[in-house]
N, C-alpha and C positions, 0 to 999 in steps of 0.2 A: 503493499499500499504506499501511496506517496503522501508526504506530510509537508506541509507549508506552515511555517510560524512567523507571524508578524508582531512586533512589540509597538504598542499604541502608547497613549499617556499613561506613564507609571515610572516606577523605579527600576524595573528590570529585577526586582527581587524573586520573582517566581522562577526565572532562569536560573539565577544564583543558587535557589533552594534545589532545583532540579539537579544541578551538578552535584549536589551533595548525596545523591543516590549511590548506595554501595552494595556491592555483592549480589547482583552485578551492577555495574554503573549504567548510567543512561544509554550510552552508545551500544554497550552489549545487549541491553534490553530491547532497545529498537530493533537492532539487527536481528536478535533472536525471534521476535515477533514478525519478521518479514516487513517491516516499516523503513521505507528508505526517505531520508530528509531532502526534500528538494532545496530548501533554503530555510536557514535560521539566521538572524542577524548576529548572533554571537558565535555560533558553531561553524558557520559555513565561511569558505574562503572567498567565494565568489562576490563581486559587488559590481556597481556601475551598470554599464550596458547590458552586461550578461544577465543581471537580476531583473532589469527592466525587460528584456526580452522573454525571460521565464515567466514573468507576472503576465505579460501579454498573451502568451501563448496558452497559459492557463485560462485566462479570461475568454479567450476565442474558443476554447474547448479542444485545443491541440494537445494538451497535456492533461491527464486525468488528475483531479485533486480529490483525494479519498479523506484525508484529515486535514482540516483547516483550523489552526490553533490561533488565537488572538490572546495577547497578554496585554494587560492595561485598558483603561477606559478609553473611549473614542470621544475626542472633542468634536462638538458640533457648531462651535463658535467661529468667527462672530457671525451672528444673524443666520445660523443655519448653513454657512457656507462649507464648515469644516476646515476652513484655511488657518485656523490657529495650528493645525499639526498637518504638515505636508510631507508625503513620503519622497525624500529627498531624491533629486534627479528625475522625477516623474512628471512633475507639473500638476499632480492630482493629490487631493487630500487623502489622509488615512481613512476617513469616513467614506470617500468615493471607492476607494480600493476594496474595503470591507464589504461594502453592500454589493460591489460588482462580483467579487469572488465567492461570496458565501452561498448564493444558489448553485454555483458550479461544484460545490464540495458534497461528497457523500455524508460526511459527519462535519459539524462545527463545534469546536471546543473553546469555551470561554476559561482560560487558565488564570485563575486568582480572582478574588473579589472585586478588583476593580474592573475586569473584563466582564465579570458576571453581572454586578450590580452597580457599578460606578466607583465604589469603594473610597479609599483616601482622596483619590484624584478628584471626586467631587465634594469633599468636605467643606464646611463653611459655605461661603456664598457661591462656589462653582463657578468662578469667572470664565472658564472656557467652555462652560454649558457641556460638559462632558456626562456620558451616560454608559451603561454596559450595553452589551450586545442585544440582549432581549429584555432587559429589565432596567428601569430608572429607579434605583432604590429598591424599594418592595412593590413598585408598581409595575404591572405589565406593559411591555413595549419600550424597547431602548433605540438602539440605531437600527435594528431590524424589527419588523412589526409584530405583533402579538401572535399573528396566526402563521409566522415562519416556521417551516418544518423542513428538514434536510430530505435528501433523496430516498431515505429509509422510513420517514414520517415522524422522526424524533426532533423535538425543539433543540435550541442550542443546549449543550451539555454543560453545565456551570460548575467546574472543580474549583469551588470557593475556598478561600483561604488567604490570609495576609502575612507572609506569601503562603502559598500552598503546599502541601507535603509532597516530596517527589514521589512517594509512593502512590498517593492519589492519582497524580498525573499519569504515571507509567501504567498503572493497573487500568485505568479508564482508557488509555490508547490500546493497551493490549486486548482488552474486552471487546472494545470496536473493531480491531484487527480480526479477532476471532467470530465477530458478528454475534455475540452473547450478550451484548448490552442493549435491552429494550425498554420500552417505556415504563415497564413495571420494575425496572432497576433505577428508576429516578424518583426523588421525593417531589414534594409539591412546589419547590423552587428549582426543580431540575438537576439538583445535586445528586451525583452517584451514591445510592443507598448503601454501597459496600462500606462507606465511611460515615455517611449521614444518618444512619440508623443509630449510631452510638452517641454517647454524651461524652464531652471532655471529663466528666466527672467519674466516667468509668476508668477505673484503673489509677486515679489519682494517689499520689503518695502521701497527701494529707487527709485521707478518707477517715482514719481514726479520729483525727481531731474534729472532722465534720459531724461523726456519729455523734460526739459528745458535745457538739457546738463549743468546742474549746478554741477560742478565736485568737489570731494574731491582730496586734494593734498597729504593727509598723511593718514593712516590707522585709525587713531583715528577720522577723520572727518566724517560727516553725509552724505556728498554728494555721487553722483553717482561715482563708482569706475572704469567705462569702459575707460574714457579719459586718466587717468593718471596711474592707480593701477593695471592694468593688468586683470581686471573683464572681462571673456568671457561668462558671463551669458546668453547673447543674442545669443549665438551660441551652448551652451551646452544643450544637451538633459537632461531631469530629472524634476520630479514634486517636487522637495525640498522645494520650497516656497509655494506649494499648500498643501501638506501634510507635515507639519514641523516635524523636527527630535526632538524625545523625547516630542512631543506635542506642542513645541514652537519654536523651533530654526532652523537655517539654516546658512550656511556659510556667506551669505551677510547680513542677520539680525544681525548676530554677528560682522559685521564689516569688514568681510575679503573677498576678491574677490573670485569669482568662478573661478576654475582652470580647469573645464571640465573633472573632473575625470572620468565621465562615457565614455570617448572616448579612443580609442586605441592611444597610444604614448603621452599621456597627461604629463607623467613624464618627457619628454624631450621636453620642449617648445622653448629651445635655448635662453632663457632669463630669467631674474627673474620672478617668479610668480607673483610678486607685481609690476611688470613693463609693461607698455604698449608699445610695439615696434611702432615706427611711421617713416613714410617717408615724408619729408617735412611737419612735424607737423601734418599729417594725421594718425590716427590709422590704423595699418595694418589689424587687425582682425574687421571687420564690422559685424553687425547684419545679421543673416542668411536671404537669400532672399532680401536683400536690395542692389539695385545698388548703387555703390559708389557715383555717381554724385547727385543722388537723397538724399542720406543720407548728403552729405556736404551741399547741399542746405537747407535741412530742419534744419541741426544743426545750420547753420548760422542765420536761421530767429528764431530758438528756443532760442539761446544765446541772441539775439537783444530783445527778449519779456521775458526775464527772470525776475520774479518778484523780488523785493529787498528782501524780506523774504527769498526765496530760495537760492539767490546769497550769502547772508550772512551766513545763516545755513549750506550751502554746506561746508564751509572751517572751521566750528566750531565743537567742540567735544560734544556740547549740543545744544538743541533747544533755541537759543537766542530770535528769533524774531517768536512770535506765528501768526498764521493766523488772519487777521483782522476780527473783528466783523461787520457785516452789519446789520443794523437796520431795520425792515420792514417798508415800506411805509405806512404812516399814510392816 
């Protein structure tokens, strides 16, 4: 299968993340899946007239395009012309190229939350009037219309994340190459369910603190970050703590709260990422599928039963009190 990758308005972080794929790496993975990279702005040696010719042949249908990956949001400004972001040397905007090539592709993949929903590129006043491929924030319709479907009947596949996990990208591309990713494999935001059916909370190294509501009060502390430090891992989709980044890491295991970067509009939380908004002392964002009354009742019981070890360690920057050693009965 032929793959074309374009980078639009963004930081390039999803490509950098993809390069962190290990055992096998990104190049071996694509080769083993029978995927040939026609062009990638960071991986490919070709440039200039050679790339312009390639894009024109794809647009004319002379070269088959199986996998069309777009990284970064698409600038529509000024005044809907898209000329805030031109594809160098072509005289055409990135918006123009994306809308021209997408119908030619067997599958269209938005790599990262910027390409999927607009992401950080659209934060604040969004002066470039950027949007995702098929979403503008949480609203249907972006650069491509709501009804856009690829040649197999799928919408744009949103491999959301900021940056997205290398495993999510490669697994998506391999499933598409095998023809085994269908509509039933996508959630309501067209994110692949193999990672979107999990919560970041699953496998979190701080789960024992969460169970007893033993909370950290500063970023350097060991406790759960939900109550005071803005962590929304109980609401955010992703298997970040099940398949760690770079083999060992995740935001929460590194001591930083989950900011729900796989979701639309995560970039505008209306409060600091490290602050938990509360009403009458009760966190506004509660775990998915948990009625508020039940959560508050369970939280009260949990706090009352918190072992001294967890209560102390939660507000420490290191493990001060180890688990007790229980001798076997003689």
